[in-house]
MARTORGU-366532 format. One record per residue (C-alpha): residue in three letters; x, z, y; residue number from 1. Coordinates in Angstrom, 2 decimals. Example, Ala and Ser with C-alpha at 12.3 -4.5 7.8 and 13.67 -1.06 7.14 Angstrom:
2
   residuo        px        pz        py   num
       Ala     12.30      7.80     -4.50     1
       Ser     13.67      7.14     -1.06     2
//
This chain:
92
   residuo        px        pz        py   num
       Trp      0.06      0.06     -0.06     1
       Phe      3.00      0.31      2.31     2
       Phe      3.68     -3.34      2.69     3
       Val     -0.33     -3.82      3.15     4
       Val     -0.20     -1.49      6.02     5
       Ile      2.98     -2.87      7.64     6
       Thr      1.64     -6.52      7.26     7
       Val     -1.90     -5.54      8.98     8
       Leu      0.01     -3.78     11.82     9
       Val      2.54     -6.67     12.45    10
       Ile     -0.23     -9.25     12.04    11
       Gly     -2.32     -7.21     14.49    12
       Tyr     -0.02     -6.82     17.03    13
       Ala      1.45    -10.67     16.90    14
       Ile     -2.45    -11.48     17.60    15
       Tyr     -2.94     -9.07     20.29    16
       Tyr      0.25    -10.41     21.92    17
       Leu     -0.46    -13.86     21.72    18
       Ala     -4.28    -13.08     23.10    19
       Thr     -2.72    -11.09     26.07    20
       His      0.07    -13.17     27.00    21
       Pro     -1.45    -16.89     27.43    22
       His      1.52    -18.36     29.21    23
       Leu      4.26    -17.90     26.55    24
       Asn      6.46    -20.65     25.83    25
       Ile      5.83    -23.01     23.13    26
       Trp      8.81    -21.73     21.05    27
       Lys      7.57    -18.03     21.21    28
       Gln      4.06    -19.22     20.30    29
       Leu      5.57    -21.00     17.45    30
       Ala      7.41    -18.19     16.21    31
       Leu      4.49    -15.84     16.28    32
       Leu      2.14    -18.16     14.89    33
       Leu      4.63    -18.71     11.84    34
       Ile      4.99    -14.88     11.46    35
       Ile      1.34    -14.55     11.37    36
       Ser      0.68    -17.49      8.99    37
       Gly      3.43    -16.23      6.58    38
       Gly      2.13    -12.62      6.98    39
       Ile     -1.60    -13.71      6.01    40
       Gly     -0.27    -15.63      3.03    41
       Asn      1.49    -12.87      1.50    42
       Phe     -1.25    -10.44      2.55    43
       Ile     -3.78    -12.62      0.42    44
       Asp     -1.68    -12.61     -2.68    45
       Arg     -1.13     -8.93     -2.16    46
       Leu     -4.96     -8.24     -1.99    47
       Arg     -5.90    -10.61     -4.64    48
       Leu     -2.94     -9.97     -7.29    49
       Ala     -1.21     -6.86     -6.03    50
       Tyr      1.77     -8.83     -5.77    51
       Val      3.11    -11.88     -4.07    52
       Ile      3.59    -15.10     -5.89    53
       Asp      6.94    -16.63     -5.68    54
       Met      6.73    -20.31     -6.53    55
       Val      9.80    -22.16     -5.20    56
       His     12.93    -22.21     -7.40    57
       Leu     16.00    -24.38     -6.46    58
       Asp     17.85    -25.00     -9.77    59
       Phe     20.82    -26.92     -7.87    60
       Val     21.49    -23.60     -5.57    61
       Asp     21.83    -20.04     -6.82    62
       Phe     19.27    -18.74     -4.53    63
       Ala     16.21    -16.28     -4.65    64
       Ile     13.03    -17.50     -5.73    65
       Phe     10.60    -17.67     -2.82    66
       Asn      7.19    -19.10     -1.28    67
       Val      6.11    -20.95      1.48    68
       Ala      4.98    -17.91      3.30    69
       Asp      8.43    -16.31      2.85    70
       Ser      9.85    -19.43      4.73    71
       Tyr      7.26    -18.91      7.43    72
       Leu      8.20    -15.61      8.02    73
       Thr     11.73    -16.17      7.79    74
       Val     11.86    -19.19     10.34    75
       Gly      9.55    -17.32     12.70    76
       Val     11.57    -14.13     12.76    77
       Ile     14.66    -16.12     13.31    78
       Leu     13.05    -18.30     16.16    79
       Leu     11.82    -15.14     17.72    80
       Val     15.12    -13.57     17.69    81
       Ile     16.48    -16.68     19.33    82
       Cys     13.84    -16.79     21.91    83
       Leu     14.16    -13.05     22.80    84
       Trp     17.89    -13.51     22.92    85
       Lys     17.68    -16.45     25.30    86
       Glu     15.40    -14.41     27.45    87
       Glu     17.79    -11.79     27.85    88
       Asp     20.65    -14.22     28.56    89
       Tyr     18.55    -15.80     31.50    90
       Gly     17.04    -12.42     32.64    91
       Asn     13.53    -13.86     32.19    92
//
């Protein structure tokens, strides 16, 4: 249940932030939407099955098995970190 609670809090805050900040740049909007989408995808699996289905396995590379939602979350978080880092550099 820990991951369910964390997921609900993160998705809720991301939606709240998007709703209350309508003039975000496109990159920050994309980052938040990817985080929301990935979180919802994993959340549905957790509620329905009590675990997340990992379905992508790359045989040609020794890498962890993952799913599309994990990819969305990873890209969204990396993009958000870059956006926040650039804001800090420019003082926006």
